[in-house]
C-alpha positions as CSV (number, residue, x, y, z in Angstrom):
1,M,0.0,0.0,0.0
2,T,1.4,3.4,-1.1
3,P,1.2,6.2,1.5
4,T,-1.0,9.1,0.5
5,K,0.9,12.4,0.0
6,V,-0.4,15.0,2.4
7,P,-0.8,18.4,0.6
8,T,1.4,21.1,1.8
9,A,1.2,24.9,1.6
10,V,3.7,24.7,-1.3
11,D,1.3,22.3,-3.2
12,A,-1.6,24.7,-2.7
13,A,0.4,27.8,-3.7
14,V,1.7,26.0,-6.9
15,E,-1.8,25.0,-8.0
16,P,-4.3,27.5,-6.7
17,G,-7.8,26.8,-8.0
18,R,-7.1,23.1,-8.5
19,P,-10.1,21.1,-7.3
20,G,-9.2,19.0,-4.3
21,S,-6.4,21.3,-3.3
22,I,-6.3,22.7,0.2
23,Y,-6.3,26.2,-1.2
24,S,-9.5,26.0,-3.3
25,D,-11.3,23.1,-1.7
26,G,-10.2,23.2,2.0
27,P,-12.2,24.0,5.1
28,V,-11.6,27.7,4.9
29,W,-12.8,27.8,1.3
30,H,-16.0,26.1,2.3
31,A,-16.5,28.2,5.4
32,F,-16.6,31.3,3.3
33,G,-19.3,29.6,1.3
34,N,-20.7,31.6,-1.7
35,S,-19.5,34.8,-0.2
36,R,-17.1,36.9,-2.4
37,A,-15.5,38.3,0.8
38,A,-11.8,38.7,0.8
39,Y,-11.3,38.8,4.6
40,H,-12.7,37.4,7.8
41,V,-12.5,39.9,10.7
42,L,-12.6,39.0,14.4
43,P,-12.9,41.7,17.1
44,R,-10.3,41.5,19.8
45,R,-13.1,41.4,22.4
46,S,-14.5,38.2,20.7
47,L,-11.0,36.6,20.8
48,Q,-10.5,37.5,24.4
49,S,-13.9,36.2,25.3
50,M,-12.9,32.7,24.2
51,P,-11.8,30.1,26.8
52,V,-8.0,30.5,27.6
53,E,-7.3,27.1,25.9
54,W,-8.8,28.4,22.7
55,Q,-6.9,31.6,22.9
56,E,-3.7,29.7,23.3
57,R,-4.5,27.5,20.3
58,Y,-5.5,30.5,18.2
59,V,-2.3,32.4,19.1
60,A,-0.2,29.3,18.4
61,L,-1.8,28.7,15.0
62,I,-1.3,32.3,14.0
63,A,2.4,32.1,15.1
64,E,2.8,28.9,13.2
65,A,1.3,30.5,10.1
66,R,3.6,33.5,10.4
67,A,6.6,31.2,10.6
68,L,5.5,29.2,7.4
69,L,4.1,31.9,5.2
70,P,5.9,34.9,3.7
71,S,5.5,38.3,5.5
72,E,3.4,39.7,2.6
73,A,0.7,37.2,3.8
74,F,0.2,39.3,6.9
75,P,0.0,43.0,5.8
76,A,-1.2,45.7,8.2
77,Y,-4.8,46.8,7.9
78,Q,-7.2,49.2,9.6
79,V,-10.8,48.1,10.2
80,I,-13.7,50.6,9.9
81,R,-17.1,49.4,10.7
82,L,-19.8,50.2,8.1
83,N,-23.5,49.7,8.4
84,D,-25.4,50.0,5.1
85,G,-22.5,51.7,3.5
86,M,-22.2,54.4,6.2
87,Y,-19.6,54.7,8.9
88,A,-20.9,53.2,12.1
89,R,-19.8,53.3,15.8
90,D,-18.1,50.1,16.7
91,P,-18.8,49.1,20.3
92,N,-16.0,46.5,20.2
93,R,-13.4,49.2,20.0
94,Q,-13.9,49.8,23.7
95,Y,-12.6,46.3,24.6
96,R,-10.8,47.6,27.7
97,R,-14.0,49.0,29.2
98,L,-16.3,46.1,28.3
99,P,-16.7,42.7,29.9
100,P,-16.2,39.5,27.8
101,F,-19.0,38.2,25.8
102,P,-21.0,35.7,27.9
103,L,-20.8,32.1,26.9
104,C,-24.1,30.5,25.7
105,P,-25.6,28.2,28.2
106,A,-25.2,24.4,27.6
107,G,-28.1,23.1,25.5
108,A,-29.1,26.5,24.2
109,A,-30.5,26.6,20.7
110,P,-27.8,27.4,18.1
111,D,-27.8,30.7,16.4
112,A,-29.6,31.0,13.1
113,T,-26.2,31.3,11.3
114,T,-24.5,27.9,11.4
115,A,-21.6,28.6,9.1
116,P,-18.4,28.6,11.2
117,L,-17.2,32.0,9.8
118,A,-20.6,33.6,9.3
119,G,-21.1,37.2,10.1
120,A,-17.7,38.8,9.9
121,F,-16.9,38.6,6.2
122,V,-15.4,41.7,4.6
123,N,-15.1,42.5,1.0
124,T,-12.9,45.6,1.0
125,D,-13.4,46.6,-2.6
126,I,-17.1,47.1,-2.3
127,Q,-17.0,48.8,1.1
128,F,-14.1,51.0,0.2
129,E,-16.1,52.3,-2.7
130,Q,-19.2,52.8,-0.5
131,A,-17.1,54.7,2.1
132,R,-15.7,57.0,-0.6
133,Q,-19.2,58.1,-1.8
């Protein structure tokens, strides 16, 4: 029996868009769904509200990604909250003065959005054009 080759980041980068690749057919690709969003944004308050074990795993995964991917994969950005194309106050900016988000009680009904990355997609091209108007 021949061992199956595990796809690497290099394989995905060499063949983007190839069906079955981790780039165009992996879990993140599917989590974005039919969205044309280019980014997924997480407020600091949301991250800090996670259990400590999750925070440690998140930080470790980002550190590992930074070690494996080139620096241009992690450019600096500024986030501006928009609501219907208009600048909107972002309550999550005040993370130092706000408590963590409460955890949902065990057995509570799941939120209507079941997609793992739902709700924080950003397509900067569209929103930048809206913000300029």
